[in-house]
VMD Tcl script that draws the C-alpha trace (Angstrom):
set ca {
  {134.95 96.52 78.74}
  {132.69 94.02 80.51}
  {134.20 90.71 81.69}
  {132.12 87.84 83.06}
  {133.78 85.15 85.17}
  {131.98 81.80 85.04}
  {132.57 78.19 86.02}
  {130.50 75.03 86.09}
  {131.75 73.96 89.50}
  {132.83 75.67 92.69}
  {136.45 75.44 93.76}
  {137.84 76.35 90.36}
  {139.65 79.47 91.54}
  {137.21 81.63 89.57}
  {136.74 84.34 92.20}
  {140.30 84.60 93.48}
  {141.79 84.57 89.98}
  {139.30 87.15 88.69}
  {140.06 89.41 91.66}
  {143.77 89.13 90.90}
  {143.13 90.00 87.25}
  {141.20 93.09 88.37}
  {144.09 94.00 90.69}
  {146.68 93.66 87.90}
  {144.61 95.83 85.55}
  {144.29 98.49 88.25}
  {148.05 98.36 88.85}
  {148.45 99.06 85.14}
  {146.40 102.25 85.40}
  {142.89 101.08 84.51}
  {139.88 102.10 86.56}
  {138.44 98.73 87.55}
  {135.13 97.77 89.14}
  {134.47 94.28 90.52}
  {130.86 93.11 90.94}
  {130.19 90.11 93.17}
  {127.29 88.39 91.41}
  {127.90 85.11 93.23}
  {124.49 85.47 94.83}
  {124.63 82.20 96.76}
  {128.06 82.78 98.30}
  {129.59 86.25 97.86}
  {133.26 85.98 98.88}
  {135.02 88.83 97.05}
  {135.29 90.95 100.20}
  {137.55 88.32 101.75}
  {139.79 88.12 98.68}
  {140.24 91.91 98.65}
  {140.81 91.75 102.43}
  {137.93 94.02 103.42}
  {136.24 91.59 105.87}
  {134.13 94.23 107.64}
  {132.27 94.81 104.39}
  {130.37 91.54 104.79}
  {128.27 93.01 107.60}
  {128.16 96.48 106.04}
  {126.76 95.06 102.81}
  {123.84 93.38 104.55}
  {120.78 94.95 102.96}
  {122.98 97.29 100.89}
  {124.67 94.89 98.45}
  {124.04 93.96 94.84}
  {121.32 91.46 95.71}
  {119.30 94.14 97.53}
  {119.83 96.58 94.66}
  {118.74 94.16 91.95}
  {115.65 93.23 93.99}
  {114.72 96.92 94.18}
  {115.15 97.27 97.94}
  {117.68 100.11 97.64}
  {118.31 102.81 95.03}
  {122.11 102.34 94.84}
  {124.34 99.40 95.82}
  {127.21 99.77 98.26}
  {130.45 100.78 96.52}
  {133.79 100.14 98.25}
  {137.13 101.77 97.43}
  {139.48 98.81 97.88}
  {142.62 100.94 98.19}
  {141.04 102.96 100.96}
  {139.27 100.17 102.87}
  {141.46 97.07 102.59}
  {143.23 95.68 105.64}
  {146.00 94.21 103.48}
  {149.19 95.99 104.63}
  {150.66 96.22 101.10}
  {147.47 97.55 99.51}
  {146.59 100.25 102.05}
  {148.35 102.88 99.97}
  {147.31 103.11 96.35}
  {150.44 102.40 94.28}
  {151.76 105.19 92.08}
  {150.16 105.12 88.65}
  {147.44 102.70 89.71}
  {143.85 103.24 88.67}
  {140.74 102.97 90.81}
  {139.89 99.57 92.27}
  {136.30 99.37 93.45}
  {134.22 96.50 94.82}
  {130.44 96.19 94.71}
  {129.83 93.40 97.25}
  {126.92 91.01 97.40}
  {124.59 90.56 100.35}
  {125.48 87.67 102.62}
  {122.86 84.95 102.25}
  {121.07 86.80 99.48}
  {120.47 83.66 97.43}
  {119.54 83.17 93.79}
  {116.42 84.69 92.25}
  {114.53 84.37 88.98}
  {115.15 87.21 86.51}
  {112.22 89.52 85.87}
  {111.94 92.77 83.93}
  {112.52 94.96 86.97}
  {115.80 93.45 88.13}
  {116.88 93.09 84.51}
  {116.36 96.83 84.00}
  {118.27 97.59 87.20}
  {121.15 95.41 86.03}
  {121.36 97.20 82.67}
  {121.13 100.64 84.32}
  {123.90 99.80 86.78}
  {126.33 98.53 84.14}
  {125.66 101.52 81.87}
  {126.43 103.93 84.72}
  {129.56 102.03 85.76}
  {130.76 101.92 82.16}
  {130.97 105.72 82.17}
  {133.43 105.71 85.10}
  {135.42 102.49 84.68}
  {137.63 101.02 81.97}
  {136.98 97.45 83.09}
  {133.97 95.89 84.82}
  {134.52 92.36 86.16}
  {131.39 90.40 87.09}
  {131.93 87.27 89.18}
  {129.00 84.90 88.57}
  {127.65 82.04 90.65}
  {128.91 78.59 89.64}
  {126.96 76.64 87.04}
  {124.07 77.66 84.81}
  {122.77 80.03 87.48}
  {120.13 82.75 87.63}
  {123.05 85.18 87.73}
  {124.21 83.89 84.34}
  {120.70 84.13 82.92}
  {120.42 87.70 84.20}
  {123.60 88.92 82.51}
  {122.90 86.99 79.29}
  {119.52 88.70 79.07}
  {121.01 92.08 79.97}
  {123.77 91.93 77.34}
  {121.33 90.86 74.63}
  {119.40 94.12 74.73}
  {119.68 97.88 74.47}
  {122.86 99.71 75.43}
  {124.75 96.61 76.60}
  {124.38 94.76 73.30}
  {127.19 96.74 71.69}
  {129.42 96.98 74.76}
  {132.74 95.07 74.37}
  {132.26 91.86 76.35}
  {134.46 88.91 77.35}
  {133.54 85.61 78.99}
  {136.14 83.72 81.05}
  {135.21 80.13 81.90}
  {137.39 78.71 84.67}
  {138.18 75.06 85.30}
  {140.73 73.01 87.17}
  {143.01 70.67 85.24}
  {141.12 67.42 85.87}
  {138.89 65.23 83.69}
  {135.78 66.14 85.64}
  {136.43 69.87 85.48}
  {137.40 69.89 81.80}
  {134.22 68.01 80.87}
  {132.09 70.23 83.11}
  {133.51 73.44 81.60}
  {132.74 72.25 78.09}
  {129.21 71.25 79.10}
  {128.61 74.65 80.71}
  {129.29 76.34 77.38}
  {128.22 73.92 74.63}
  {125.73 71.66 76.42}
  {122.03 71.59 75.57}
  {121.30 73.91 78.49}
  {124.64 75.69 78.27}
  {125.76 79.26 77.87}
  {125.59 79.29 74.06}
  {122.09 77.82 73.84}
  {120.80 80.06 76.61}
  {122.38 83.13 75.05}
  {120.96 82.34 71.62}
  {117.48 81.88 73.10}
  {117.79 85.33 74.68}
  {118.76 87.04 71.44}
  {122.54 86.66 71.17}
  {124.20 85.65 67.93}
  {125.68 82.23 68.72}
  {128.92 82.73 66.78}
  {129.54 86.17 68.24}
  {128.98 84.85 71.75}
  {131.28 81.89 71.08}
  {133.99 84.29 69.93}
  {133.78 86.15 73.24}
  {134.44 83.01 75.35}
  {137.86 81.83 76.48}
  {138.91 79.26 79.07}
  {141.24 79.68 82.02}
  {142.92 76.64 83.53}
  {143.46 77.02 87.26}
  {145.67 75.16 89.76}
  {147.68 73.50 86.97}
  {150.71 71.53 88.25}
  {153.97 72.73 86.71}
  {155.66 69.46 85.82}
  {158.95 71.28 85.18}
  {159.12 72.76 88.68}
  {161.68 71.49 91.23}
  {158.82 70.08 93.32}
  {157.84 67.53 90.68}
  {161.40 66.90 89.51}
  {161.91 65.06 92.80}
  {159.01 62.69 92.11}
  {159.81 59.01 91.53}
  {160.23 58.14 87.81}
  {157.04 56.08 87.79}
  {155.00 58.93 89.25}
  {156.57 61.45 86.90}
  {155.70 59.34 83.84}
  {152.15 58.86 85.08}
  {151.66 62.61 85.62}
  {152.92 63.41 82.14}
  {150.60 60.80 80.67}
  {147.67 62.35 82.56}
  {148.63 65.81 81.33}
  {148.78 64.56 77.74}
  {145.42 62.82 78.07}
  {143.86 66.00 79.47}
  {145.21 68.01 76.53}
  {143.58 65.50 74.19}
  {140.26 65.61 76.06}
  {140.23 69.41 76.11}
  {140.91 69.58 72.35}
  {138.21 66.97 71.66}
  {135.66 68.97 73.66}
  {136.55 72.24 71.96}
  {138.28 73.88 74.92}
  {141.88 73.14 74.00}
  {144.80 75.54 73.70}
  {143.32 77.50 70.78}
  {140.43 78.54 73.02}
  {142.46 78.99 76.19}
  {143.33 82.49 77.38}
  {145.90 81.18 79.84}
  {146.56 79.04 82.89}
  {147.50 79.65 86.51}
  {149.97 77.29 88.20}
  {149.13 75.35 91.33}
  {149.93 78.00 93.95}
  {149.96 77.46 97.74}
  {148.98 81.07 98.47}
  {145.85 80.77 96.30}
  {145.01 77.30 97.62}
  {145.39 77.97 101.33}
  {144.73 81.68 101.69}
  {142.66 83.02 98.80}
  {143.97 86.55 98.38}
  {145.50 89.08 96.05}
  {149.12 88.18 95.29}
  {151.38 91.22 95.42}
  {154.96 91.78 94.28}
  {155.91 91.82 97.94}
  {154.57 88.27 98.27}
  {156.91 87.22 95.48}
  {160.06 89.23 96.10}
  {160.02 90.19 99.82}
  {158.27 87.52 101.89}
  {158.69 85.05 99.00}
  {155.55 83.14 99.93}
  {154.23 83.22 96.34}
  {155.85 81.94 93.15}
  {157.09 84.26 90.42}
  {155.46 82.03 87.77}
  {152.05 82.68 89.36}
  {152.62 86.44 89.41}
  {153.64 86.40 85.73}
  {150.74 84.14 84.73}
  {148.22 86.48 86.37}
  {149.82 89.50 84.70}
  {149.70 87.83 81.29}
  {146.05 86.88 81.74}
  {145.18 90.44 82.70}
  {146.97 91.80 79.65}
  {145.37 89.32 77.26}
  {141.88 90.46 78.29}
  {142.14 93.38 75.88}
  {144.55 92.05 73.25}
  {142.54 91.41 70.09}
  {144.83 88.62 68.88}
  {143.53 86.39 71.70}
  {139.87 86.92 70.81}
  {137.44 86.81 67.90}
  {135.93 83.87 66.11}
  {138.25 80.85 65.82}
}
mol new
graphics top color blue
foreach p $ca { graphics top sphere $p radius 0.5 }
foreach p [lrange $ca 0 end-1] q [lrange $ca 1 end] { graphics top cylinder $p $q radius 0.2 }
display resetview
């Protein structure tokens, strides 16, 4: 299965959440490949805690491959190369977890037939070896988005099972921006249709992920003054109404991730040890990430609504 991670704005938690979803699927036994298509700012190496890869990928990353400068992009075994102390040994029963990093400072580029062909060839080859391919796209209606929309509209990728996750924070600006990214005049649906996608089929493959959502039932917010608590609940209710009005309400939501200090201050993979041993991460976050990862392949959460 092919999963694209998109967002209209930066700072939505798109990359760190997608990396955690890939990690959870690998823990469950899937062979997972993560492609950093955030051409302007590839950061996946930091999330997977393989910092030395940033220099190693210079001239050998996905940007160089798609531009035809190299025959094969750099492929990193996360279990074998990570500096994260918990992840250094591949857990029993876990599947492969592989990162294809981007080149630092590679930048965006206009799609042409050559890099489009290379993109299709790469995904076809990876599909033979991996159960799940996660592609982290640049924020907004980027050249990276145009590239993958064009690639999935043709040839062997047209029939490949595909999911689109659109991330947004739980604010008015982010909710509106996420809806515009998908349904706007220059949005994902219009662009996909122009490239040969069936609009309804593409719409059925899109779900929204709310990130950094305050848990109003948590002990932290229970201590808030009554006036503040009422105001927060009113805001939450108004946001639910706005999301439903814009077509990105709960029926089109795959899930949400609570506001989590570990993800806010130190973007990383959250492990069970972070929850149960050091206790720096919240159990609700761990469960939310696991549920999101599971829902990726559960048919009841997908299809035309």
